[in-house]
VEXKOLNU-447899 format. One record per residue (C-alpha): x, y, z. Coordinates in steps of 0.001 Angstrom, whole numbers, plus 500000, padded with zeros to 6 digits. Example, Ala and Ser with C-alpha at 12.3 -4.5 7.8 and 13.67 -1.06 7.14 Angstrom:
2
((512300, 495500, 507800)),
((513670, 498940, 507140)),
***
This chain:
537
((593961, 874535, 030928)),
((591049, 875487, 033193)),
((591049, 876834, 036731)),
((590342, 873303, 038042)),
((592969, 871430, 036010)),
((594821, 868900, 038156)),
((592123, 868660, 040835)),
((591647, 864936, 040265)),
((595363, 864244, 040720)),
((595514, 866295, 043914)),
((592500, 864414, 045251)),
((594344, 861151, 044677)),
((597403, 862570, 046436)),
((595366, 863610, 049484)),
((593689, 860206, 049662)),
((597099, 858555, 049439)),
((598491, 860627, 052283)),
((595426, 860215, 054502)),
((594777, 856565, 053747)),
((595181, 855632, 057420)),
((593941, 858616, 059430)),
((590893, 859409, 057292)),
((589212, 855971, 057549)),
((589951, 855818, 061270)),
((588152, 859021, 062213)),
((585242, 858329, 059857)),
((584675, 854798, 061157)),
((585201, 855811, 064780)),
((582554, 858530, 064653)),
((580236, 856368, 062537)),
((579865, 853555, 065077)),
((579159, 855702, 068128)),
((575538, 856840, 067454)),
((574343, 853272, 066850)),
((576032, 852174, 070084)),
((574312, 855014, 071950)),
((570941, 853928, 070526)),
((571490, 850326, 071579)),
((572488, 851478, 075065)),
((569402, 853657, 075527)),
((567153, 850875, 074250)),
((568662, 848479, 076801)),
((568803, 850829, 079780)),
((565455, 852563, 079238)),
((563206, 850071, 077444)),
((559882, 851693, 078436)),
((558470, 855115, 077648)),
((558018, 855809, 081360)),
((561709, 855191, 082094)),
((562766, 857386, 079193)),
((560417, 860146, 080326)),
((561925, 859997, 083823)),
((565424, 860152, 082361)),
((564417, 863137, 080223)),
((562909, 864951, 083186)),
((565868, 864283, 085452)),
((568942, 864444, 083236)),
((568484, 865066, 079526)),
((566669, 868354, 080173)),
((569152, 869542, 082808)),
((570444, 872969, 081646)),
((574093, 871993, 082145)),
((573727, 868811, 080082)),
((571721, 870637, 077417)),
((574443, 873267, 077245)),
((577114, 870609, 076774)),
((575334, 868171, 074431)),
((572529, 870215, 072904)),
((568732, 870179, 073170)),
((566493, 867121, 073252)),
((563094, 867214, 071553)),
((561469, 864013, 072761)),
((561778, 860958, 074954)),
((562106, 858353, 072186)),
((565295, 856315, 071903)),
((566125, 858168, 068701)),
((565666, 861634, 070214)),
((567821, 860758, 073239)),
((570460, 859310, 070911)),
((570587, 862532, 068885)),
((571283, 864527, 072028)),
((573880, 862064, 073324)),
((575677, 862276, 069970)),
((575635, 866076, 070048)),
((579366, 866345, 070651)),
((580022, 864286, 067510)),
((578824, 867267, 065475)),
((581492, 869384, 067160)),
((584166, 866732, 066540)),
((583234, 866427, 062851)),
((583464, 870204, 062465)),
((586839, 870275, 064247)),
((588331, 867522, 062091)),
((587015, 869190, 058933)),
((588668, 872525, 059729)),
((592020, 870914, 060550)),
((591941, 868651, 057501)),
((591369, 871477, 055005)),
((594025, 873688, 056602)),
((596467, 870780, 056506)),
((596039, 870248, 052788)),
((596041, 873936, 051833)),
((597959, 876386, 054006)),
((600275, 873777, 055548)),
((601277, 872582, 052067)),
((601875, 876157, 051009)),
((603922, 876988, 054100)),
((606097, 873905, 053576)),
((606835, 874906, 049968)),
((605168, 871899, 048366)),
((602348, 873972, 046895)),
((604856, 876052, 044954)),
((606441, 872945, 043456)),
((603065, 871605, 042386)),
((602071, 874997, 041047)),
((605004, 874874, 038647)),
((603274, 871962, 036869)),
((600009, 871997, 034923)),
((597789, 872964, 037810)),
((594767, 875265, 037790)),
((594489, 878130, 040227)),
((591489, 876582, 042021)),
((592820, 873019, 042098)),
((594514, 873151, 045505)),
((591547, 874507, 047463)),
((589018, 872442, 045506)),
((590811, 869137, 046052)),
((591047, 869687, 049823)),
((587379, 870645, 050032)),
((586212, 867755, 047852)),
((587984, 865117, 049948)),
((586724, 866629, 053199)),
((583201, 866992, 051838)),
((583228, 863369, 050664)),
((584497, 862154, 054052)),
((581666, 863975, 055831)),
((579031, 862669, 053431)),
((580330, 859129, 053878)),
((580285, 859634, 057639)),
((576678, 860813, 057503)),
((575596, 857829, 055410)),
((577365, 855371, 057713)),
((575740, 856965, 060768)),
((572307, 856772, 059136)),
((572872, 853152, 058145)),
((574074, 852248, 061638)),
((571023, 853830, 063271)),
((568678, 852017, 060899)),
((570471, 848752, 061692)),
((569947, 849521, 065388)),
((566182, 849721, 064793)),
((565751, 853487, 064436)),
((563324, 854972, 061860)),
((564925, 855665, 058487)),
((563775, 859284, 058122)),
((565199, 860410, 061465)),
((568412, 858435, 060900)),
((568992, 860050, 057518)),
((568184, 863529, 058837)),
((570606, 863213, 061735)),
((573375, 861789, 059552)),
((572777, 864496, 056959)),
((572807, 867264, 059548)),
((576109, 866082, 061001)),
((577657, 865674, 057538)),
((576589, 869123, 056341)),
((577869, 870743, 059530)),
((581247, 869213, 058707)),
((580941, 870548, 055152)),
((580195, 874047, 056459)),
((583248, 874122, 058723)),
((585471, 872565, 056052)),
((584656, 875634, 053971)),
((585491, 877843, 056953)),
((588880, 876124, 057064)),
((589342, 876835, 053358)),
((588704, 880530, 053906)),
((590917, 880660, 057012)),
((593778, 879218, 054943)),
((593626, 882262, 052672)),
((593742, 884853, 055437)),
((597116, 884250, 057061)),
((600630, 883222, 056090)),
((601067, 880465, 058650)),
((599262, 877172, 059126)),
((599111, 877854, 062854)),
((597377, 881165, 062214)),
((594900, 879524, 059853)),
((594111, 876849, 062421)),
((593687, 879559, 065041)),
((591178, 881445, 062886)),
((589247, 878293, 062011)),
((589152, 877065, 065600)),
((588219, 880570, 066767)),
((585157, 880509, 064497)),
((584336, 877019, 065765)),
((584740, 878167, 069368)),
((582455, 881149, 068781)),
((579864, 878863, 067193)),
((580057, 876523, 070202)),
((579664, 879386, 072680)),
((576633, 880702, 070783)),
((575068, 877256, 070738)),
((575882, 876670, 074387)),
((574376, 880004, 075441)),
((571270, 879514, 073325)),
((570629, 875912, 074370)),
((571213, 876618, 078048)),
((568390, 879158, 077897)),
((565789, 876430, 077262)),
((565058, 873054, 078772)),
((564094, 869854, 077076)),
((563897, 871515, 073702)),
((561534, 874243, 074841)),
((562200, 877611, 073298)),
((563970, 879869, 075718)),
((564620, 883579, 075600)),
((568151, 883007, 074318)),
((567366, 880214, 071861)),
((567824, 882618, 068952)),
((571557, 882499, 069694)),
((571597, 878812, 068726)),
((570105, 879676, 065347)),
((573086, 881976, 064767)),
((575482, 879058, 065254)),
((576168, 876469, 062530)),
((576578, 873960, 065372)),
((573000, 874636, 066464)),
((571344, 873788, 063140)),
((571761, 869996, 063080)),
((569908, 869308, 066381)),
((567133, 871687, 065337)),
((566355, 869422, 062433)),
((564453, 867486, 065155)),
((565443, 864018, 063995)),
((563027, 861399, 065410)),
((560801, 864206, 066748)),
((558901, 865682, 063793)),
((561648, 866084, 061198)),
((562435, 869534, 059777)),
((564188, 868780, 056501)),
((564475, 872431, 055521)),
((567062, 872969, 058278)),
((569577, 871094, 056092)),
((569545, 874074, 053722)),
((571170, 876310, 056342)),
((574653, 874693, 056384)),
((574520, 874357, 052579)),
((573841, 878072, 052151)),
((576455, 878932, 054772)),
((579102, 876849, 052987)),
((578169, 878411, 049632)),
((578537, 881958, 050973)),
((581899, 881215, 052603)),
((583138, 879506, 049416)),
((582129, 882534, 047329)),
((584512, 884558, 049486)),
((587314, 881976, 049726)),
((587737, 881248, 046010)),
((588310, 884820, 044754)),
((590673, 885495, 047664)),
((592693, 882348, 046884)),
((593741, 883691, 043444)),
((594143, 887374, 044273)),
((596772, 886937, 046974)),
((600417, 886101, 046369)),
((601570, 882519, 046817)),
((602779, 882093, 050383)),
((601086, 885289, 051536)),
((597816, 885855, 053308)),
((595183, 888540, 053162)),
((595901, 889644, 056717)),
((599325, 891332, 057023)),
((601941, 889469, 059033)),
((602852, 891338, 062183)),
((606588, 891942, 062375)),
((608412, 891014, 065539)),
((610984, 893145, 067382)),
((614362, 893778, 065770)),
((616155, 891905, 068561)),
((614995, 888789, 070371)),
((614294, 889020, 074065)),
((616244, 887057, 076669)),
((613421, 884507, 076854)),
((614376, 883208, 073397)),
((618006, 882617, 074312)),
((617579, 878831, 074509)),
((615437, 875960, 073245)),
((613140, 876035, 076258)),
((612340, 879710, 075740)),
((611597, 879044, 072092)),
((609391, 876065, 072999)),
((607458, 878264, 075441)),
((606903, 880817, 072680)),
((605632, 878099, 070328)),
((603406, 876282, 072829)),
((602016, 879034, 075040)),
((599050, 879950, 072840)),
((597815, 876379, 072539)),
((598338, 875728, 076233)),
((596325, 878807, 077166)),
((593495, 877876, 074807)),
((593307, 874293, 076070)),
((593391, 875477, 079690)),
((590505, 877894, 079200)),
((588511, 875236, 077353)),
((589053, 872641, 080078)),
((588070, 875172, 082719)),
((584751, 875886, 080995)),
((584156, 872177, 080426)),
((584719, 871479, 084114)),
((582122, 874076, 085100)),
((579523, 872448, 082853)),
((580316, 868895, 083968)),
((580399, 869770, 087645)),
((577110, 871638, 087434)),
((575396, 868592, 085919)),
((576791, 865979, 088334)),
((574224, 866200, 091098)),
((571268, 865981, 088702)),
((572853, 863118, 086793)),
((573283, 861078, 089950)),
((569655, 861592, 090995)),
((568278, 860800, 087526)),
((569747, 857304, 087299)),
((569080, 856379, 090895)),
((567805, 852815, 090996)),
((568938, 851850, 087502)),
((571478, 849132, 088244)),
((572563, 848659, 084635)),
((573600, 852245, 084045)),
((575167, 852453, 087498)),
((577340, 849452, 086647)),
((578394, 850938, 083309)),
((579225, 854314, 084841)),
((581199, 852610, 087590)),
((583251, 850692, 084993)),
((583880, 853965, 083189)),
((585698, 855294, 086227)),
((583282, 856011, 089041)),
((582120, 854313, 092206)),
((578909, 852961, 093630)),
((577713, 856505, 094410)),
((576062, 857600, 091151)),
((577051, 861262, 091286)),
((580639, 860183, 091869)),
((580294, 857610, 089095)),
((579257, 860406, 086762)),
((582190, 862572, 087863)),
((584653, 859700, 087553)),
((583390, 858782, 084099)),
((583444, 862334, 082782)),
((586925, 862979, 084189)),
((588186, 859860, 082418)),
((586801, 861240, 079148)),
((588425, 864580, 079938)),
((591718, 862733, 080365)),
((591416, 861439, 076797)),
((591158, 865024, 075598)),
((594172, 865962, 077732)),
((596085, 863114, 076092)),
((595211, 864770, 072780)),
((596993, 867906, 073949)),
((600020, 865851, 075007)),
((600157, 864192, 071578)),
((599797, 867534, 069832)),
((602623, 869049, 071891)),
((604925, 866089, 071196)),
((604175, 866190, 067464)),
((605013, 869898, 067356)),
((608664, 868839, 067322)),
((608017, 866812, 064170)),
((606205, 869771, 062599)),
((609199, 872024, 063270)),
((611440, 869411, 061691)),
((609391, 868959, 058517)),
((609032, 872740, 058122)),
((612820, 873055, 058073)),
((613091, 875130, 061240)),
((614771, 872448, 063367)),
((617828, 871892, 061172)),
((619247, 875459, 061456)),
((618875, 875334, 065240)),
((620540, 871950, 065537)),
((623404, 873203, 063385)),
((624332, 875491, 066301)),
((625488, 874516, 069777)),
((621971, 873368, 070693)),
((621960, 869610, 071224)),
((619290, 867355, 069845)),
((618391, 866161, 073323)),
((617808, 869675, 074659)),
((615796, 870703, 071612)),
((613453, 867705, 071727)),
((613242, 867762, 075526)),
((612015, 871367, 075365)),
((608995, 870279, 073339)),
((608406, 867150, 075402)),
((608343, 869258, 078556)),
((605058, 870757, 077361)),
((603775, 867321, 076368)),
((604177, 866391, 080063)),
((603260, 869630, 081823)),
((600326, 870450, 079550)),
((598124, 867507, 080671)),
((598954, 868298, 084295)),
((597812, 871903, 083906)),
((594620, 871248, 081946)),
((593490, 868318, 084119)),
((594201, 870273, 087297)),
((592113, 873165, 085970)),
((589342, 870774, 084896)),
((589311, 869188, 088353)),
((589360, 872620, 089986)),
((586379, 873997, 088068)),
((584474, 870698, 088296)),
((584980, 870648, 092069)),
((583947, 874280, 092331)),
((580717, 873792, 090360)),
((579815, 870498, 092046)),
((580737, 871811, 095479)),
((578451, 874808, 095013)),
((575590, 872540, 093915)),
((575871, 870323, 097033)),
((576974, 873056, 099421)),
((580439, 871652, 100168)),
((583046, 873509, 098117)),
((585789, 872977, 100699)),
((585329, 869216, 100639)),
((584673, 868614, 096948)),
((587278, 870957, 095462)),
((590431, 869128, 096672)),
((588814, 865738, 096032)),
((588090, 866476, 092392)),
((591412, 868207, 091778)),
((593043, 865011, 093011)),
((590748, 862901, 090826)),
((591720, 864992, 087822)),
((595434, 864700, 088541)),
((595066, 860925, 088959)),
((594282, 860781, 085231)),
((597604, 862390, 084277)),
((599857, 859274, 084065)),
((597525, 857608, 081538)),
((597603, 860748, 079375)),
((601386, 860795, 079718)),
((601662, 857301, 078241)),
((600104, 858441, 074949)),
((602286, 861544, 074896)),
((605325, 859324, 075458)),
((604240, 857054, 072631)),
((603914, 860050, 070305)),
((607403, 861171, 071347)),
((608804, 857713, 070614)),
((607272, 857777, 067136)),
((608839, 861196, 066518)),
((612236, 859890, 067552)),
((612111, 856411, 066050)),
((609540, 856320, 063232)),
((608927, 859962, 062335)),
((607044, 859164, 059132)),
((604437, 857330, 061213)),
((604243, 859818, 064077)),
((600631, 860684, 063220)),
((599702, 857115, 064196)),
((599624, 858400, 067788)),
((596207, 859855, 066962)),
((595026, 856407, 065900)),
((596078, 855049, 069303)),
((594099, 857817, 071003)),
((591098, 856960, 068835)),
((591419, 853319, 069896)),
((591460, 854282, 073566)),
((588382, 856448, 073024)),
((586610, 853568, 071322)),
((587450, 851160, 074155)),
((586315, 853672, 076746)),
((583038, 854465, 075013)),
((582054, 850984, 073883)),
((584084, 848542, 075957)),
((581842, 848494, 079022)),
((578637, 848746, 076988)),
((579599, 845821, 074730)),
((581004, 843897, 077715)),
((584369, 843302, 076085)),
((586887, 841007, 077730)),
((589078, 842557, 080364)),
((592235, 841964, 078341)),
((590796, 844152, 075584)),
((589956, 846931, 078032)),
((593441, 846640, 079539)),
((594976, 847714, 076216)),
((594062, 851275, 077122)),
((596217, 852941, 079796)),
((593107, 854743, 081043)),
((591671, 851403, 082195)),
((594437, 851202, 084795)),
((593759, 854593, 086366)),
((592526, 853919, 089927)),
((589015, 854961, 090912)),
((589955, 857524, 093539)),
((586503, 858955, 094281)),
((585087, 857244, 097346)),
((587369, 854207, 097138)),
((590394, 852845, 098914)),
((592935, 852966, 096128)),
((596604, 852303, 095606)),
((599144, 854429, 093771)),
((600831, 851383, 092207)),
((599096, 851712, 088798)),
((600019, 855395, 088662)),
((603650, 854548, 089409)),
((603683, 851864, 086700)),
((602172, 854220, 084109)),
((604661, 856929, 085064)),
((607572, 854495, 084760)),
((606298, 853398, 081343)),
((606161, 857038, 080253)),
((609725, 857594, 081440)),
((610889, 854591, 079424)),
((609108, 855818, 076296)),
((610622, 859282, 076650)),
((614103, 857888, 077210)),
((613782, 855783, 074045)),
((612451, 858799, 072172)),
((615439, 860948, 073109)),
((617857, 858124, 072327)),
((616437, 857305, 068900)),
((616112, 860974, 067939)),
((619742, 861511, 068872)),
((620934, 858887, 066396)),
((618616, 859173, 063391)),
((618993, 861425, 060381)),
((617128, 864700, 060087)),
((616421, 864984, 056376)),
((616173, 868338, 054673)),
((612527, 869050, 053721)),
***
């Protein structure tokens, strides 16, 4: 038996378990760059129009900070910048996927059962990394193929797809190392996402120091960030193929640390010592709601801070974005359909807040699925064996699935209104308007949280399908208006029904309908959870 014995079987097991989620996120990310290229080619067909767009919007420091630098005014170069956030998403998914198939399996006790068979000491980590690496490589190839099909040059397409794929590979390895450092899956995710957050801050700070790809005084910070390497390959703008070596070397160094650590620690233990809690629980843990607060507070704080920073960036870019597309009727129409109004700055704000609402729905889904995670980890059954009722226990988690989107969207609206108000000199007028616009997105986010809760209560084995629904809504929002899909297709997303509150006469009827639908979903979730079995893990 070698150290890698059983890796092939574990790879098959991972593919079996992720046969639905894995293809969804790969295909979803793969189609977006080609759609961006087609959109830019349609909206800015001439070099002069693209140069004006670059001067007015793409080189705006706030947009560069959010999306990354742009190194030219070709359709391909603009597409690379517009797809900058996809690099972040690929890195995020890679970290979570590796942690799920390593530390989560170990925490649940399944790794110990498998380890009792003929299984090499490196098999568990290697299988998780191989599947995640392969998914990223496939994603990169599909992106390159889609860009070529959209008429982009092959060299730039392959460089961009390769840069995105290797960034995912680098952060998958970070997730593998994080899984060795702590005893809990939550702690491993926290470490991995902390590294990702630091990389994003470094890239943001470095890119914001320059404009339009010009080297700024702080650009060296972007070279310190693995998220800053892919755009600096300069796809479609004088390709730098050697940049692809950076994420490869980074992943190799991290792997050289992760593999020895994975066999030197005890099974179920981490390198970092677990901090012991107090001998007696405080009064805040006396009931299910206090326990839910303890479990959810860290994630809620992190999401709130992230949404606050995002709002500052989006609000700072709004005024420039409105001026840059002035006179372009096609893009004004698309932005209006995405959630804005006839005023282009407000169209930008409405569209970006609708995208922010999709992220807030992700928090609501995550909070609702935390109940399922507690159940599968075996921590729910002992609690429900006491006087705690099933309804109270599940309702405690669902409370955060409802309140979380309210908090993060209110903070996003607050910081967006503050930044935009400062840029136009009207903080007092813009702040309440944009807070209200952010809160108007809440009922749509609630619907997806309610759907996740219903899956937990009724079809717990398929509860992860809530993420697929979110992915579908994202796809409709990103491509529906551009591809001019039928209205019935757009209406499948609850976010389509959110009223356009900025600068319009609007009615609260859609918000009331979405809220009533959420209430019905939650009632069904509590009812079905009350009657179904809770199997022992």
